[in-house]
C-alpha positions as CSV (number, residue, x, y, z in Angstrom):
1,M,-9.2,-2.6,26.6
2,I,-8.2,-3.3,23.0
3,C,-8.2,-7.0,22.2
4,V,-5.9,-8.5,19.6
5,Y,-7.1,-11.5,17.6
6,H,-5.1,-13.4,14.9
7,E,-5.5,-16.5,12.8
8,K,-3.9,-18.2,9.8
9,L,-6.3,-18.5,6.9
10,S,-5.4,-19.8,3.4
11,G,-1.7,-19.5,3.9
12,L,-1.6,-15.9,5.3
13,W,-1.7,-14.6,8.9
14,Y,-4.5,-12.0,9.6
15,A,-4.6,-9.9,12.8
16,V,-7.2,-7.5,14.1
17,A,-7.3,-5.1,17.1
18,M,-10.8,-4.3,18.4
19,E,-12.4,-2.8,21.5
20,D,-16.1,-3.8,21.8
21,D,-17.3,-3.3,18.2
22,R,-14.7,-0.7,17.1
23,V,-11.8,-1.7,14.9
24,Y,-8.5,0.0,15.6
25,A,-6.1,-1.9,13.3
26,T,-5.9,-4.8,10.9
27,S,-3.0,-6.5,9.3
28,F,-2.0,-9.5,7.2
29,A,1.4,-11.0,6.4
30,S,3.0,-14.2,5.4
31,D,4.1,-15.0,8.9
32,E,2.6,-14.5,12.3
33,Q,5.3,-12.3,13.8
34,T,5.1,-9.7,11.0
35,A,1.3,-9.6,11.1
36,L,1.3,-9.0,14.8
37,K,4.2,-6.5,14.7
38,N,2.5,-4.4,12.0
39,L,-0.8,-4.5,13.9
40,L,0.7,-3.5,17.2
41,E,2.7,-0.6,15.5
42,S,-0.7,0.7,14.2
43,L,-2.4,1.0,17.6
44,P,-2.7,4.4,19.2
45,Y,0.3,5.4,21.2
46,N,0.3,3.8,24.7
47,A,-3.1,2.2,24.2
48,P,-3.5,-0.8,26.6
49,F,-4.1,-4.0,24.8
50,Q,-4.3,-7.7,25.5
51,M,-4.0,-10.9,23.3
52,A,-7.4,-12.6,23.2
53,D,-7.6,-16.2,24.3
54,K,-10.3,-17.1,21.9
55,Q,-12.1,-15.5,18.9
56,S,-15.3,-13.5,19.3
57,Q,-18.1,-13.7,16.8
58,L,-17.2,-10.3,15.5
59,S,-13.4,-11.0,15.3
60,E,-14.1,-14.2,13.3
61,K,-16.3,-12.2,10.9
62,L,-13.6,-9.5,10.5
63,L,-10.8,-12.0,10.0
64,T,-12.9,-13.8,7.3
65,T,-13.7,-10.5,5.7
66,L,-10.0,-9.6,5.5
67,K,-9.2,-13.0,3.9
68,S,-12.0,-12.4,1.4
69,M,-10.7,-8.9,0.5
70,V,-7.2,-10.2,-0.1
71,A,-8.7,-13.0,-2.3
72,G,-10.3,-10.2,-4.4
73,E,-13.9,-11.0,-3.5
74,S,-16.5,-8.3,-3.5
75,V,-17.4,-7.9,0.2
76,S,-19.1,-5.0,2.1
77,P,-16.8,-4.4,5.1
78,N,-19.3,-2.8,7.3
79,F,-17.4,-2.4,10.5
80,K,-17.0,0.6,12.9
81,L,-13.5,1.9,12.1
82,E,-11.9,3.8,15.0
83,M,-9.8,6.6,13.5
84,A,-10.2,9.4,16.1
85,H,-6.5,9.0,17.1
86,L,-5.3,9.6,13.6
87,P,-4.4,13.1,12.2
88,E,-7.3,14.9,10.6
89,Y,-5.6,14.7,7.1
90,S,-5.1,11.0,7.4
91,R,-8.8,10.5,8.4
92,R,-9.8,12.6,5.4
93,V,-7.6,10.7,2.8
94,L,-8.6,7.3,4.2
95,G,-12.3,8.3,4.1
96,F,-12.0,9.1,0.4
97,L,-10.2,5.9,-0.2
98,L,-13.0,3.9,1.4
99,K,-15.1,5.0,-1.6
100,V,-12.9,3.3,-4.2
101,P,-14.8,0.1,-5.2
102,V,-13.5,-3.3,-6.2
103,G,-12.4,-3.3,-9.8
104,Y,-11.0,0.2,-9.8
105,V,-7.9,2.0,-8.7
106,T,-7.1,5.7,-8.2
107,T,-3.7,7.4,-8.2
108,Y,-1.8,9.2,-5.5
109,G,-2.3,12.4,-7.5
110,A,-6.0,11.9,-8.1
111,L,-6.6,11.2,-4.4
112,A,-4.5,14.3,-3.4
113,K,-6.6,16.4,-5.8
114,A,-9.8,15.2,-4.3
115,A,-8.8,15.1,-0.6
116,G,-6.3,18.0,-0.7
117,G,-2.5,18.0,-0.2
118,G,0.0,16.5,-2.6
119,P,0.7,13.0,-3.9
120,R,3.6,12.5,-1.4
121,A,1.4,13.4,1.5
122,V,-1.2,10.8,0.3
123,G,1.7,8.3,0.0
124,R,2.6,8.8,3.6
125,V,-1.0,8.2,4.6
126,M,-1.0,5.0,2.6
127,A,2.3,3.9,4.2
128,T,0.8,4.3,7.7
129,N,-2.8,3.0,6.9
130,P,-3.6,1.1,10.1
131,L,-6.6,-0.6,8.5
132,A,-5.3,-2.4,5.4
133,P,-7.0,-4.0,3.5
134,L,-10.3,-2.8,5.0
135,I,-9.3,0.7,3.8
136,P,-7.9,-0.5,0.5
137,C,-4.6,1.3,0.1
138,H,-3.7,-1.4,-2.4
139,R,-6.1,0.4,-4.8
140,V,-3.8,3.5,-5.0
141,V,-1.2,3.4,-7.8
142,R,1.2,5.8,-9.4
143,S,0.1,8.2,-12.2
144,D,1.8,6.0,-14.8
145,F,-0.3,3.0,-13.4
146,D,2.8,1.3,-11.9
147,V,1.6,-0.4,-8.7
148,G,4.0,1.6,-6.6
149,G,4.9,0.4,-3.1
150,Y,3.0,-1.8,-0.6
151,G,4.2,-1.8,3.0
152,G,5.1,-4.6,5.3
153,Q,2.0,-6.7,4.7
154,V,4.0,-9.6,3.3
155,V,7.7,-9.9,4.0
156,G,9.7,-8.9,1.0
157,Q,6.7,-9.4,-1.3
158,G,4.7,-6.2,-0.9
159,V,4.6,-5.1,-4.6
160,K,4.0,-8.7,-5.7
161,M,1.1,-9.0,-3.2
162,K,-0.4,-5.7,-4.2
163,R,-0.4,-6.7,-7.9
164,A,-1.9,-10.1,-7.1
165,I,-4.7,-8.6,-5.1
166,L,-5.5,-6.1,-7.8
167,L,-5.5,-8.8,-10.5
168,R,-8.0,-10.8,-8.4
169,E,-10.1,-7.6,-8.1
170,D,-10.3,-7.0,-11.8
171,R,-13.9,-7.0,-12.9
172,G,-13.3,-6.3,-16.6
173,Y,-14.2,-2.6,-16.4
174,K,-12.8,-0.7,-19.5
175,E,-13.6,3.0,-18.9
176,P,-12.4,5.5,-16.2
177,T,-15.1,7.0,-14.1
178,K,-15.5,9.6,-11.4
179,I,-17.3,9.6,-8.1
180,K,-18.4,12.4,-6.0
181,V,-17.2,12.4,-2.4
182,G,-18.6,15.3,-0.4
183,E,-17.9,18.4,-2.5
184,S,-15.0,16.7,-4.3
185,V,-14.7,14.4,-7.3
186,L,-12.4,11.4,-7.3
187,S,-11.1,9.9,-10.5
188,L,-11.1,6.1,-10.8
189,F,-9.5,3.9,-13.3
190,P,-10.2,0.2,-14.2
191,V,-7.8,-2.3,-12.6
192,S,-6.9,-3.3,-16.2
193,F,-5.0,0.1,-16.5
194,V,-2.4,-1.1,-14.0
195,R,0.9,-2.0,-15.6
196,K,1.6,-5.7,-15.8
197,D,5.4,-5.4,-15.6
């Protein structure tokens, strides 16, 4: 049975859905209702779930990690992510995105070139990412380095929140780089490339 945990930390609501040590979905929002709504919509279709009465040690660690990621801290989110219920293409794209480190962004086009498909297909995967910010869809921007969209994480403030997280993640890197992911190469760009307007 999937258990849902949620808590308000530093002004935002964070929610996680877990079964044993596997994480099915994560969410954060400015209000409790939106955090839970987004989380529940990300669960596998017809999956039974229950609201947990109290935090587990692992759920506390996960909620704290989410808060740290939104704060722009460098953390190693080492959790078992349950993605078997997602389409194969989504799993592939999200797997590539997991490799984008703090301080860098990639573009929808660069991610599509590395993982296959087109930028719009990548955009659809980002819009339905059930594990934000553990899988950092906020680190995917448009080819002109405009931040692009950011879903229902924070009511009416998605783009503003995405930009704020990226600014907190800026580590002062100046040069683009590339990383090898399997047989592909993914282009990365410093957060400072992101347009400020």
